[in-house]
C-alpha positions as CSV (number, residue, x, y, z in Angstrom):
1,M,122.7,4.3,73.8
2,R,121.6,5.7,77.0
3,L,124.1,8.0,78.6
4,V,124.4,8.4,82.4
5,S,126.8,11.1,83.6
6,L,128.2,11.1,87.2
7,F,130.3,14.2,88.2
8,C,128.5,15.7,85.2
9,G,129.3,19.2,85.8
10,G,127.5,21.7,83.6
11,G,127.4,18.8,80.9
12,C,130.2,19.4,78.4
13,F,130.6,15.7,77.8
14,S,126.9,14.9,77.5
15,S,126.4,18.1,75.4
16,A,128.9,16.9,72.8
17,A,127.8,13.3,73.0
18,A,124.3,14.1,72.4
19,E,125.2,15.5,69.0
20,L,125.8,11.8,67.9
21,E,123.0,9.9,66.4
22,G,121.6,7.1,68.7
23,V,122.8,8.8,71.9
24,E,120.2,9.7,74.6
25,V,121.2,11.4,77.8
26,V,119.1,10.2,80.7
27,L,120.8,11.1,84.0
28,G,123.3,13.6,85.3
29,V,124.5,13.7,88.9
30,D,126.7,16.3,90.5
31,S,126.8,18.2,93.9
32,W,127.4,21.6,92.3
33,G,124.2,23.6,92.2
34,V,125.3,25.9,89.2
35,G,126.4,22.8,87.3
36,V,123.2,20.8,88.1
37,Q,121.1,23.9,86.8
38,T,123.2,24.2,83.8
39,F,123.2,20.4,83.1
40,R,119.3,20.8,83.2
41,E,119.0,23.5,80.7
42,N,121.2,21.6,78.3
43,H,119.3,18.3,78.8
44,P,115.7,19.3,79.9
45,T,114.3,15.7,79.1
46,A,117.0,13.9,81.3
47,R,116.7,13.2,85.0
48,I,119.1,15.4,87.1
49,E,120.2,14.6,90.6
50,A,121.8,17.1,92.8
51,R,123.7,14.4,95.0
52,T,127.1,14.2,96.4
53,L,129.0,11.2,95.2
54,P,129.9,8.5,96.2
55,C,126.6,7.1,96.5
56,A,124.8,3.6,96.5
57,F,123.7,1.9,93.2
58,T,120.1,2.0,94.3
59,E,120.1,5.7,94.9
60,L,120.7,6.3,91.2
61,A,117.4,4.4,90.5
62,L,118.8,2.8,87.4
63,P,116.4,0.0,86.0
64,S,119.3,-1.8,84.2
65,V,122.9,-1.4,83.2
66,R,122.0,-2.7,79.6
67,N,122.7,-0.4,76.7
68,V,123.9,2.1,79.1
69,H,127.3,4.1,79.0
70,L,128.3,5.3,82.3
71,Q,130.7,8.4,82.2
72,L,132.4,9.6,85.4
73,S,134.6,12.7,85.6
74,P,135.5,12.8,89.2
75,P,137.4,16.1,90.4
76,C,141.0,16.4,89.5
77,V,142.1,19.0,91.9
78,A,144.2,16.5,94.1
79,F,146.1,15.4,91.0
80,S,146.6,18.7,89.0
81,S,150.2,19.5,88.1
82,S,149.4,23.0,89.0
83,R,148.9,22.1,92.7
84,R,151.9,19.8,93.1
85,G,153.3,20.3,96.6
86,R,150.4,22.4,97.7
87,E,147.5,19.8,98.2
88,S,146.7,18.7,101.6
89,E,146.5,15.3,102.9
90,D,142.6,15.5,103.0
91,E,142.4,16.7,99.3
92,V,144.6,13.8,98.2
93,A,142.5,11.3,100.1
94,L,139.2,12.6,98.7
95,G,140.8,12.8,95.2
96,V,141.9,9.1,95.4
97,R,138.6,8.0,96.9
98,L,136.4,9.5,94.3
99,L,138.7,8.3,91.3
100,A,139.0,4.8,92.7
101,W,135.3,4.7,93.4
102,S,134.4,5.7,90.1
103,V,136.3,2.7,88.5
104,E,135.2,0.1,91.2
105,F,131.5,1.2,90.9
106,A,131.5,0.7,87.2
107,V,133.5,-2.5,87.1
108,R,131.8,-4.2,90.1
109,H,128.2,-3.3,89.1
110,G,128.7,-4.9,85.7
111,F,128.4,-1.9,83.3
112,G,129.5,-3.2,80.1
113,S,130.4,0.2,78.8
114,F,131.9,2.9,80.9
115,S,134.5,5.6,80.9
116,V,136.4,7.5,83.7
117,E,138.5,10.5,82.7
118,N,141.1,12.7,84.7
119,V,144.1,14.7,84.3
120,A,147.2,12.8,82.7
121,T,149.5,13.1,85.6
122,E,151.4,10.5,87.7
123,G,148.8,10.3,90.6
124,V,146.1,9.1,88.3
125,Y,148.3,6.9,86.3
126,H,149.2,5.0,89.5
127,V,145.6,4.8,90.7
128,F,144.4,3.3,87.4
129,E,147.6,1.2,87.1
130,R,146.5,-0.4,90.4
131,V,142.9,-0.8,89.5
132,R,143.8,-2.5,86.2
133,A,145.9,-5.0,88.1
134,A,143.1,-5.8,90.5
135,H,140.6,-6.1,87.7
136,A,142.5,-7.7,84.9
137,G,140.5,-8.0,81.7
138,K,137.7,-5.6,83.1
139,F,139.6,-2.4,83.0
140,D,142.1,-0.7,80.9
141,F,143.2,3.0,80.3
142,C,145.1,5.1,77.7
143,E,146.2,8.7,77.1
144,V,144.0,10.8,74.9
145,E,145.1,14.0,73.2
146,A,142.2,16.3,72.0
147,G,144.3,17.8,69.5
148,K,144.8,14.5,67.7
149,L,141.0,14.0,67.6
150,G,140.2,17.4,65.9
151,G,140.2,19.4,69.1
152,C,141.4,23.1,68.7
153,S,143.0,23.4,72.1
154,D,145.6,21.4,74.1
155,R,144.0,18.9,76.4
156,T,145.6,15.6,77.4
157,R,143.6,13.3,79.6
158,L,143.9,9.7,80.9
159,V,140.7,7.9,80.0
160,G,139.9,4.5,81.5
161,G,137.1,2.2,80.8
162,S,135.9,-1.2,79.6
163,P,138.8,-2.9,77.5
164,P,137.0,-2.9,74.2
165,L,136.3,0.8,74.3
166,V,140.0,1.6,75.3
167,D,141.2,-0.5,72.5
168,R,139.2,1.5,69.9
169,L,140.4,4.7,71.5
170,K,144.0,3.5,71.2
171,A,143.3,2.8,67.5
172,A,141.5,6.0,66.7
173,P,143.1,7.8,63.7
174,N,144.8,11.2,64.1
175,R,142.7,14.0,62.6
176,P,144.1,17.1,60.8
177,I,145.0,20.2,63.1
178,C,142.0,22.5,63.9
179,T,143.4,25.9,64.1
180,I,141.8,28.6,66.3
181,R,140.5,30.5,63.3
182,Q,139.1,27.3,61.8
183,A,137.2,26.7,65.0
184,F,135.9,30.2,65.3
185,D,134.8,30.1,61.6
186,A,132.9,26.9,62.1
187,A,131.1,28.4,65.2
188,G,130.4,31.6,63.3
189,A,132.2,33.6,66.0
190,P,134.4,36.4,65.1
191,I,138.0,37.0,66.3
192,P,138.5,40.5,67.5
193,T,140.1,43.1,65.3
194,G,143.8,43.1,65.9
195,A,144.0,39.8,67.4
196,T,146.3,37.4,65.6
197,H,147.2,35.2,68.6
198,V,146.0,33.7,71.7
199,R,148.1,33.4,74.9
200,N,147.6,32.4,78.6
201,C,146.8,35.0,81.1
202,S,150.1,35.1,82.9
203,G,153.5,34.7,81.6
204,R,157.1,34.1,82.8
205,V,159.7,36.7,83.7
206,K,162.9,36.4,81.5
207,S,165.6,39.1,81.4
208,G,163.2,41.6,83.2
209,E,160.4,41.2,80.5
210,T,157.3,39.1,80.8
211,V,157.2,36.4,78.2
212,F,154.1,34.6,77.1
213,S,153.4,31.4,75.3
214,L,151.7,32.6,72.1
215,R,149.6,30.5,69.6
216,D,149.0,31.9,66.1
217,A,145.3,31.8,65.4
218,A,145.8,31.2,61.7
219,T,148.1,28.0,62.0
220,E,147.9,26.7,65.5
221,R,145.6,25.3,68.3
222,A,145.2,27.0,71.5
223,L,146.6,26.4,74.8
224,T,144.7,24.3,77.5
225,V,141.5,26.0,78.6
226,V,141.2,26.1,82.5
227,A,138.7,27.0,84.9
228,S,140.5,29.6,86.9
229,R,141.7,32.0,84.2
230,A,140.5,32.9,80.7
231,L,142.9,32.7,77.8
232,V,143.6,36.1,76.2
233,F,143.5,37.4,72.6
234,C,146.6,39.4,71.7
235,D,148.8,40.6,68.8
236,A,152.0,38.9,67.7
237,S,153.9,40.6,70.3
238,G,151.7,39.4,73.1
239,A,150.1,42.7,73.8
240,T,146.6,42.2,75.2
241,V,143.5,42.8,73.0
242,R,141.1,41.3,75.5
243,Q,140.2,38.1,77.4
244,L,138.2,35.4,75.7
245,S,134.6,35.2,76.9
246,P,133.2,31.8,78.3
247,R,131.4,31.4,75.1
248,E,134.6,31.9,73.1
249,S,136.3,29.4,75.5
250,A,133.6,26.9,74.7
251,V,134.4,27.1,71.1
252,L,137.9,26.2,71.8
253,M,136.7,23.3,74.0
254,G,134.5,21.8,71.0
255,V,131.2,22.5,72.6
256,P,130.3,26.0,70.9
257,R,126.5,25.4,71.4
258,I,126.5,24.5,75.0
259,K,124.2,26.8,77.2
260,L,126.2,28.4,80.0
261,P,125.3,30.1,83.2
262,P,125.0,34.0,83.2
263,K,128.0,34.7,85.6
264,A,131.3,34.6,83.7
265,K,133.1,33.0,86.7
266,D,130.5,30.1,86.7
267,A,130.5,29.7,82.9
268,L,134.3,29.5,82.7
269,R,134.3,26.8,85.5
270,V,131.7,24.8,83.6
271,V,133.9,25.0,80.4
272,G,137.3,24.7,82.1
273,N,136.4,21.7,84.1
274,G,134.6,20.0,81.5
275,V,135.4,17.3,78.9
276,E,136.7,18.4,75.6
277,G,134.0,17.9,73.0
278,N,135.9,15.9,70.3
279,T,137.3,13.7,73.2
280,A,133.6,13.1,74.5
281,K,132.5,12.2,70.9
282,A,135.5,9.7,70.5
283,V,134.7,8.1,73.7
284,L,131.1,7.7,72.9
285,T,131.7,6.5,69.3
286,A,134.1,3.9,70.7
287,A,131.5,2.9,73.3
288,M,128.9,2.2,70.6
289,E,131.1,0.4,68.3
290,A,132.3,-1.8,71.2
291,L,128.7,-2.6,72.2
292,G,127.9,-3.3,68.5
293,A,130.8,-5.7,68.0
294,D,130.0,-7.7,71.2
295,P,127.8,-10.7,71.1
296,P,124.3,-10.3,72.6
297,E,124.1,-10.3,76.3
298,P,122.5,-13.4,77.9
299,P,119.2,-13.2,79.6
300,E,119.5,-11.6,83.1
301,P,119.3,-14.2,85.9
302,P,115.9,-14.2,87.7
303,A,117.4,-13.2,91.1
304,P,118.7,-9.6,90.9
305,P,122.3,-8.7,91.9
306,D,122.8,-8.1,95.6
307,R,123.5,-4.4,95.2
308,A,124.0,-3.6,98.8
309,A,126.7,-6.4,99.0
310,I,128.4,-5.0,96.0
311,D,128.5,-1.5,97.3
312,A,129.8,-2.9,100.6
313,A,132.7,-4.5,98.6
314,I,133.4,-1.4,96.7
315,T,133.6,0.7,99.8
316,E,136.2,-1.8,101.2
317,S,138.2,-1.7,98.3
318,V,138.2,1.9,97.7
319,D,139.5,2.4,101.4
320,G,142.3,-0.1,100.4
321,H,143.2,2.2,97.5
322,V,143.2,5.3,99.8
323,R,145.5,3.7,102.3
324,W,148.0,2.4,99.5
325,F,148.0,5.8,98.0
326,A,148.7,7.5,101.4
327,E,151.5,5.1,102.0
328,R,153.0,5.6,98.7
329,K,152.9,9.3,99.2
330,R,154.6,9.2,102.6
331,A,157.4,6.9,101.1
332,R,158.1,9.5,98.4
333,E,158.3,12.2,100.9
334,T,160.7,10.1,103.1
335,V,163.0,9.7,99.9
336,L,162.7,13.4,99.0
337,Q,163.6,14.5,102.6
338,R,166.6,11.9,102.8
339,A,167.8,13.3,99.5
340,A,167.6,16.9,100.8
341,R,169.7,16.0,103.6
342,E,172.4,14.4,101.6
343,G,172.5,17.4,99.2
344,V,170.5,15.8,96.2
345,A,168.2,18.3,94.5
346,R,164.6,17.7,94.9
347,G,164.1,18.3,91.2
348,K,166.4,15.5,90.4
349,V,164.7,13.1,92.5
350,L,161.3,14.1,91.2
351,K,162.6,13.5,87.5
352,I,163.6,10.1,88.6
353,F,160.2,9.4,90.0
354,N,158.5,10.6,86.8
355,A,160.8,8.5,84.6
356,L,159.9,5.4,86.7
357,A,156.3,6.2,86.4
358,S,156.5,6.5,82.7
359,S,158.5,3.4,82.1
360,C,157.3,0.9,84.7
361,T,154.0,-0.9,84.9
362,T,152.8,-3.3,87.6
363,P,150.6,-5.9,85.9
364,G,151.0,-8.3,88.7
365,L,150.5,-5.9,91.7
366,P,148.0,-7.5,94.1
367,P,145.2,-5.2,95.5
368,N,147.0,-4.1,98.6
369,S,150.7,-4.1,97.7
370,P,152.7,-1.0,98.1
371,S,153.9,0.8,95.0
372,K,157.1,-0.3,93.4
373,D,158.6,3.1,93.4
């Protein structure tokens, strides 16, 4: 199977996937210069494009979509729970555009195997739900927890893609817990003397003291690896031993052998924004199984698809998704403002929204309908 990775970053997904037999990385596309160079170092035989997405199909110069798995990891900053309430309208619009374009591009251009991953938050859920309603039978999604797939750090993502792939992801068996120490031992990396736990960089103040979320290296997985701050080795009281290096963060992310840029800040960004290694392998394994289970594809018609017309339809559809999301966001803010005027706590209203998001689906939602919440 040939792997094409859009929004490839430094190549965490492709580096993990390339360890599987039968996977050939053929193309990576990203606009971040450091990421492009890092991807090139990890995949010297692949074609690398420093390009800002979205782009037209013809710009990628793909000879065919057959035996290709298309992986897309659009930026998650607009949807991250850590940014809730601080994201600008432009950030949200761009985030929705890139996420919706990723799915529309894969579906409308006829990729038989594709995956789109992003953070498991309400905004992504609603965009995926809307696109699934618009492309019934061609797109589905599910929540994927890296820890259940053998990962040694917390990382929960929403993964969308072709329904046969998603069905196999849903049915993937849970693997035994991989502890921090087991991961470091497997990678041949020592844990510092005196370090028995791993914690996040900043804690919360409780009764005048700073309290940290600790994970026991011998018995537990680590907290989520992020791009902004490294995790910390510590003792049982939370006292700092030292920060994890980017290489050690890569061990927790399931890509211990990935080549990283020399600057620590860039290296942590590559790892923290990447796809966890066990998750990547699970996605590609599901993709290969799905393609193997499908009947052979019929011969291609003599006349090639009108790619320009398809790209124009994608643009029109994506604009509709952006407008819908903006209207939905404005409606939510209106409800929150009214609740505040009536003395209802904002947190209570947000809990109601979250409960509705987790319990309600909209299978019959037409492409330009407003959200039900």
